C-alpha positions in Angstrom: 15.2 40.2 -1.5 12.2 37.6 -1.0 14.2 34.7 -2.8 17.4 35.3 -0.6 15.5 35.5 2.4 14.3 32.3 1.8 16.5 30.8 -0.1 17.8 28.4 2.5 14.7 27.1 4.0 13.8 23.9 3.9 10.1 24.4 3.2 11.1 26.1 -0.5 13.7 23.3 -1.1 11.1 20.5 -0.3 8.8 23.2 -2.4 11.3 22.8 -5.7 10.9 19.6 -5.7 7.7 18.8 -5.3 6.4 20.5 -8.1 9.0 19.1 -10.5 8.3 15.8 -8.9 5.4 14.4 -11.1 7.5 14.8 -13.8 10.5 12.8 -11.7 8.5 10.1 -10.5 7.4 9.3 -14.0 10.7 8.6 -15.2 12.3 6.7 -12.4 8.6 4.5 -13.0 10.2 4.1 -17.1 13.7 3.5 -15.9 12.1 1.1 -13.7 9.7 -0.6 -16.7 12.7 -0.5 -19.0 14.6 -2.4 -16.6 17.5 0.1 -16.7 17.9 -0.6 -13.0 18.2 -4.1 -13.3 20.4 -4.6 -16.0 22.9 -1.8 -14.3 22.5 -4.4 -11.4 24.0 -7.1 -13.1 26.7 -4.6 -15.4 27.3 -1.3 -13.4 29.4 1.0 -15.2 27.8 0.5 -18.5 27.4 3.6 -20.8 24.6 4.9 -22.6 25.3 3.2 -25.6 24.6 -0.2 -23.6 21.4 0.5 -22.2 20.1 1.9 -25.2 21.2 -2.0 -26.9 19.6 -3.4 -23.9 16.0 -1.3 -23.8 15.7 0.3 -27.5 14.8 3.8 -26.4 16.5 5.9 -29.2 19.9 7.7 -28.0 18.6 11.3 -27.2 15.1 10.6 -26.0 17.2 7.5 -23.5 19.6 10.5 -22.6 16.7 12.9 -21.4 15.4 9.8 -19.7 18.9 8.9 -18.2 19.5 13.0 -17.0 16.1 12.9 -15.3 16.8 9.9 -13.4 20.0 10.8 -12.4 18.7 14.2 -10.8 17.2 12.0 -8.2 19.7 10.6 -7.1 19.0 7.0 -8.2 21.4 6.9 -10.8 24.8 7.7 -10.6 27.3 8.8 -13.1 30.8 8.2 -13.1 33.8 8.3 -15.8 30.8 8.0 -18.2 29.0 4.8 -16.9 26.2 4.9 -14.8 25.3 3.0 -11.6 22.9 2.1 -9.5 22.4 3.7 -6.1 22.5 1.9 -3.4 18.8 2.7 -2.6 18.4 2.1 -6.5 19.9 -1.3 -6.1 17.9 -2.7 -2.6 14.4 -1.0 -3.8 14.3 -1.1 -8.0 16.8 -3.7 -9.3 15.3 -7.1 -8.5 12.4 -6.1 -10.7 11.3 -9.6 -10.6 11.0 -10.4 -6.8 7.2 -10.1 -5.5 8.4 -7.6 -3.2 9.5 -4.8 -5.3 9.2 -1.6 -5.7 8.9 -1.3 -9.4 5.5 -3.0 -9.1 4.5 -0.1 -6.2 5.9 2.4 -8.7 4.1 0.9 -11.4 0.7 0.4 -9.7 1.2 4.2 -9.1 1.2 5.4 -11.9 -1.7 2.9 -13.5 -4.4 3.7 -11.2 -2.9 6.4 -8.1 -1.8 9.3 -10.1 -4.0 9.9 -12.9 -7.1 10.0 -10.6 -5.0 13.1 -8.9 -5.9 15.4 -12.0 -9.6 15.2 -10.5 -8.9 16.3 -6.9 -10.5 19.6 -7.0 -13.3 18.1 -8.4 -13.7 15.2 -6.6 -12.9 17.2 -3.1 -15.5 19.9 -3.5 -18.0 17.4 -4.4 -17.2 15.1 -1.6 -17.3 12.3 -3.3 -15.0 10.1 -6.0 -15.4 11.3 -9.1 -12.4 10.2 -10.4 -13.9 6.6 -10.7 -15.6 7.6 -13.7 -12.8 6.9 -15.6 -13.3 3.3 -14.7 -16.5 1.0 -16.2 -19.2 0.1 -13.9 -21.5 1.3 -11.0 -20.0 0.1 -8.4 -19.2 2.7 -6.1 -15.6 2.4 -4.6 -12.3 1.4 -7.2 -12.1 -2.1 -5.7 -15.6 -3.7 -7.5 -14.6 -1.8 -10.7 -11.0 -2.9 -11.0 -13.3 -6.5 -11.3 -14.7 -5.4 -14.5 -10.7 -5.1 -15.4 -8.4 -8.1 -15.2 -5.2 -7.0 -16.4 -5.5 -3.4 -14.6 -6.7 -5.4 -11.2 -3.3 -7.6 -11.3 -1.0 -4.5 -11.6 -2.8 -3.0 -8.6 -2.8 -5.8 -6.7 0.5 -7.0 -7.6 1.9 -3.0 -6.4 -0.7 -3.7 -3.1 0.9 -7.0 -2.5 4.8 -5.2 -3.1 4.0 -2.5 -0.2 2.7 -5.2 2.0 6.0 -7.0 1.9 7.7 -4.5 2.4 5.9 -3.1 5.6 4.4 -6.6 6.8 7.0 -8.3 8.9 6.6 -5.6 12.0 3.1 -7.4 12.3 4.2 -10.5 12.2 7.2 -10.5 14.6 4.5 -8.8 17.3 4.3 -10.9 20.2 0.4 -10.9 20.2 0.2 -13.8 17.4 2.3 -16.5 20.5 -0.9 -16.6 21.7 -3.3 -17.0 18.1 -4.2 -20.2 16.8 -6.7 -19.0 13.7 -6.7 -15.6 12.2 -9.2 -14.2 10.3 -7.9 -12.1 8.0 -11.0 -9.7 6.6 -9.9 -7.8 3.4 -6.9 -10.1 3.1 -6.5 -9.6 -1.1 -4.2 -12.2 -2.9 -3.5 -13.6 1.0 0.1 -12.4 1.3 -0.1 -11.3 4.8 -1.8 -14.6 5.9 0.9 -16.9 4.1 3.9 -14.8 5.8 1.6 -15.3 9.2 1.8 -19.3 8.9 5.0 -19.8 7.5 6.7 -17.1 10.5 4.1 -18.5 13.1 3.9 -22.8 12.9 0.9 -23.4 15.0 -1.2 -20.5 13.1 -3.4 -20.7 10.4 -5.7 -17.9 8.3 -8.6 -17.4 6.9 -8.8 -15.1 4.1 -11.9 -13.1 3.3 -12.7 -10.9 1.0 -14.9 -10.4 -2.6 -14.7 -13.0 -5.1 -12.5 -11.2 -7.8 -9.9 -10.7 -5.0 -10.0 -13.8 -3.5 -9.2 -15.6 -6.8 -6.1 -14.0 -6.5 -5.3 -15.6 -3.3 -5.3 -19.1 -4.6 -1.4 -19.2 -4.7 -1.5 -18.7 -1.0 -3.9 -21.4 -0.6 -2.8 -23.9 1.8 -3.3 -26.5 4.5 -2.9 -24.2 7.1 -4.4 -20.7 4.9 -8.2 -21.3 3.6 -9.6 -18.4 1.6 -13.4 -17.6 1.8 -14.9 -15.2 -0.7 -17.6 -12.9 0.5 -18.6 -9.1 1.6 -17.2 -8.0 4.7 -20.3 -5.9 5.1 -22.9 -8.3 3.9 -21.9 -11.9 4.3 -21.1 -13.0 8.2 -17.6 -13.6 9.1 -16.5 -16.9 8.8 -17.0 -19.1 11.8 -13.9 -20.2 14.5 -11.1 -17.2 14.4 -9.6 -16.4 18.3 -8.4 -13.4 16.0 -10.0 -11.0 13.4 -7.4 -9.2 11.6 -8.1 -6.0 9.5 -4.7 -5.0 7.6 -4.8 -2.3 4.8 -8.5 -2.3 5.6 -10.2 0.2 7.8 -8.1 3.2 6.1 -10.7 2.6 3.0 -14.2 3.6 5.0 -15.6 6.2 6.9 -16.6 6.3 10.8 -19.8 4.1 10.7 -18.2 1.6 8.7 -15.5 1.1 10.8 -17.8 0.5 13.8 -19.8 -1.9 11.6 -17.0 -3.8 10.9 -15.4 -4.0 14.0 -18.7 -4.7 15.8 -18.6 -7.7 13.3 -15.6 -8.9 14.7 -16.4 -8.6 17.8 -19.9 -11.0 17.1 -17.4 -13.7 15.8 -14.7 -13.5 18.4 -14.7 -15.8 21.3 -14.4 -14.2 24.9 -11.2 -13.5 24.7 -10.5 -12.9 20.9 -8.5 -10.3 19.7 -8.8 -7.6 17.6 -6.0 -6.3 15.4 -6.1 -3.2 12.9 -2.7 -2.5 11.1 -2.2 0.0 8.6 -1.2 4.1 8.2 -1.5 6.1 11.3 -1.0 10.1 10.8 -0.2 12.1 13.8 -2.5 12.9 16.9 -2.3 16.3 15.1 -2.4 15.5 11.6 0.0 17.5 10.2 2.3 14.9 9.7 3.1 11.7 7.4 3.4 11.6 3.5 2.4 8.5 2.9 -0.6 8.6 4.9 -1.7 12.0 3.6 -1.5 11.0 -0.4 -3.3 7.2 1.2 -6.1 9.6 2.1 -6.4 11.6 -0.8 -6.5 8.5 -3.1 -9.5 6.8 -1.2 -11.5 10.3 -1.5 -10.4 11.4 -4.9 -10.8 7.7 -6.7 -11.3 4.3 -4.2 -14.0 4.9 -2.3 -14.6 8.7 -1.9 -13.7 8.6 2.2 -11.8 7.6 4.8 -8.4 8.8 5.2 -5.0 7.3 7.3 -6.9 7.6 11.0 -4.8 8.8 13.8 -4.1 5.6 16.2 -6.5 7.8 18.7 -9.1 7.1 16.0 -9.3 3.8 16.0 -9.2 3.2 20.0 -11.9 4.9 20.3 -14.1 2.8 17.8 -12.8 -0.5 18.9 -13.6 0.7 22.7 -17.5 1.8 21.5 -17.4 -2.0 19.5 -17.0 -3.6 22.9 -13.1 -4.4 23.2 -11.1 -3.6 26.8 -7.5 -3.9 27.2 -7.0 -1.7 24.2 -3.3 -0.4 22.8 -1.5 1.1 20.0 2.0 -0.3 19.0 3.3 2.8 17.4 6.4 3.6 15.1 6.4 0.8 12.7 8.1 1.1 8.9 6.0 3.6 6.5 3.9 5.3 9.2 2.3 2.2 10.2 0.7 1.0 13.8 -1.5 -1.8 15.2 -4.1 -0.9 17.1 -5.2 -3.9 19.5 -8.5 -4.6 21.3 -9.8 -7.7 23.6 -13.1 -9.4 23.5 -14.8 -9.3 27.3 
């Protein structure tokens, strides 16, 4: 009777999917790594034998994989042949494009999700104990990845792909119409800066990130995108910007570190200069946001041992404490994002 009473409960349905999701996630990622979605994009309706000839997986194991991916709805089987669902065609088929979800899935598989097996230990300890799997003595994943260039490349390829999926909502904001020089703090490989200057012809940017990451930004360097390596906490911010952008950066840290960076931004800006905080926002009551929930767990278990996808009200309070006025947030941007803004008085 208990099961019958809950059989139409959407929470139960989500629970049943959730407990099977780790295996299905890895099946979809495997299909992407085998380039099955790309193959079917060019040859819709291909048979299992056609797919086997392409990817080289033994027939029985391929049968098991295709069945698993079909249960997610990303592959469809019709008249004995396989087709990409429209979502797979859009997100996974063009797997060599820099914004492909294939890169994101591989990054999460290689970096994020192995760490989550350590979640209970890490949360009880109050620190990112899963970091021990990565050699080095640096206190964050970002520092230790510099010791493993191939994994660092996988990580930043995933970060870039996700940034490109969400960045248009940022670069189209009217706040950039009155800005001429953006300091992109923690700008990674420069993908956000490159998109900004392409959209705004009068704009130039400076990417400011640690040296190992700044090397990845060399491809974005141009007459209007410069790169300055440095430590955002210990080194002075580069001079000259009339706006400071923190895109997917501040959520990594705790309140004290965020306030320190906001105050450095305040000091680096002229009167009337703007600060922009772009990233994940959980709901005000902190009960909603699956992307933000995953991110907060990743930070605390592996990346930094602190931080989360904070609600916008937290960023607004910190901006005011740092001295900024005209504080506001543009909510409801794709993938649970928001843009919090402030102006130096």
